[in-house]
C-alpha positions in Angstrom: 1.7 -7.9 -7.1 2.2 -4.1 -7.3 1.8 -2.4 -3.9 1.9 1.3 -3.9 2.4 3.2 -0.6 1.1 6.7 -0.7 1.9 9.5 1.7 2.6 13.3 1.9 6.3 13.4 1.1 7.9 10.0 0.8 10.7 9.6 3.4 8.8 7.8 6.2 6.8 5.8 3.7 10.0 4.5 2.1 11.0 3.2 5.6 7.7 1.4 5.9 8.1 0.0 2.4 11.6 -1.3 3.3 10.0 -3.0 6.4 7.4 -4.6 4.2 10.1 -5.9 1.8 12.0 -7.4 4.7 8.8 -9.1 5.9 8.4 -10.7 2.4 12.1 -11.7 2.2 11.9 -13.3 5.7 8.7 -15.1 5.0 8.6 -18.8 4.2 5.4 -18.4 2.2 6.0 -15.2 0.2 8.4 -14.7 -2.6 10.0 -11.3 -3.1 10.0 -11.8 -6.9 6.2 -11.8 -6.7 6.0 -8.2 -5.4 6.8 -4.8 -6.6 6.8 -1.9 -4.1 6.6 1.8 -4.9 6.4 4.7 -2.5 5.0 7.9 -3.8 3.6 11.3 -2.7 -0.2 11.5 -3.1 0.2 14.0 -5.9 1.7 11.3 -8.2 -1.0 8.8 -7.6 -2.6 9.3 -11.0 0.6 8.4 -12.7 1.0 5.1 -10.8 -2.5 3.8 -10.9 -2.0 1.6 -13.9 -1.3 -2.0 -12.9 -1.6 -1.3 -9.2 -2.9 -4.2 -7.1 -3.2 -2.5 -3.7 -2.9 1.0 -2.4 -1.5 1.6 1.1 -2.4 5.0 2.4 -0.3 6.6 5.2 -2.2 8.1 8.2 -1.0 11.6 7.4 -3.0 11.7 4.2 -6.1 9.7 5.3 -8.0 13.0 5.1 -7.4 13.0 1.3 -9.5 9.9 0.7 -12.1 12.0 -1.2 -9.3 12.9 -3.6 -7.9 9.4 -3.8 -11.1 7.3 -4.3 -12.1 8.8 -7.7 -8.6 8.0 -9.0 -8.5 4.3 -7.9 -12.2 3.3 -8.0 -12.4 3.1 -11.8 -9.6 0.5 -11.6 -11.3 -1.4 -8.7 -8.1 -1.0 -6.7 -8.5 -2.0 -3.0 -6.9 0.2 -0.4 -5.9 0.2 3.2 -5.4 3.2 5.5 -2.6 2.5 8.0 -3.4 3.6 11.5 -0.9 6.0 13.1 0.3 3.4 15.7 1.2 0.8 13.1 2.8 3.4 10.9 4.7 4.9 13.8 6.2 1.5 14.6 7.0 0.9 10.9 5.3 -2.4 11.3 5.7 -3.8 7.8 4.4 -7.2 8.7 1.0 -5.8 9.8 0.8 -3.5 6.8 1.7 -6.4 4.4 -1.0 -8.5 6.0 -3.5 -5.7 5.6 -2.6 -5.3 1.9 -2.8 -9.0 1.1 -6.2 -9.3 2.8 -7.5 -6.2 0.9 -6.4 -7.8 -2.4 -7.9 -11.1 -1.5 -11.3 -9.5 -0.6 -11.3 -7.6 -3.8 -10.6 -10.8 -5.8 -13.4 -12.6 -4.1 -15.9 -9.9 -5.0 -15.1 -10.2 -8.7 
């Protein structure tokens, strides 16, 4: 599963991505080999959309949803917007759960 984290610059999102990777590695149910994580600035979203399974949007770019949706909607890519408290805590477990639920909901709608 390819999970792309999208933000303004990249540094804090890389920290969140590392927290998500740790959550997967520490999980008894999830296998790290089943996941690919990428952190990108929103300006590179178009180049990463191919093969993306879930988009995780940082709170600092939530206002850009009108720019983001036309890029991901043709591919039927589910997305989650991380709230600032979860993001501030770098709570990778919660974000991972949000991403998995979004993908599962999208799969059920097919």
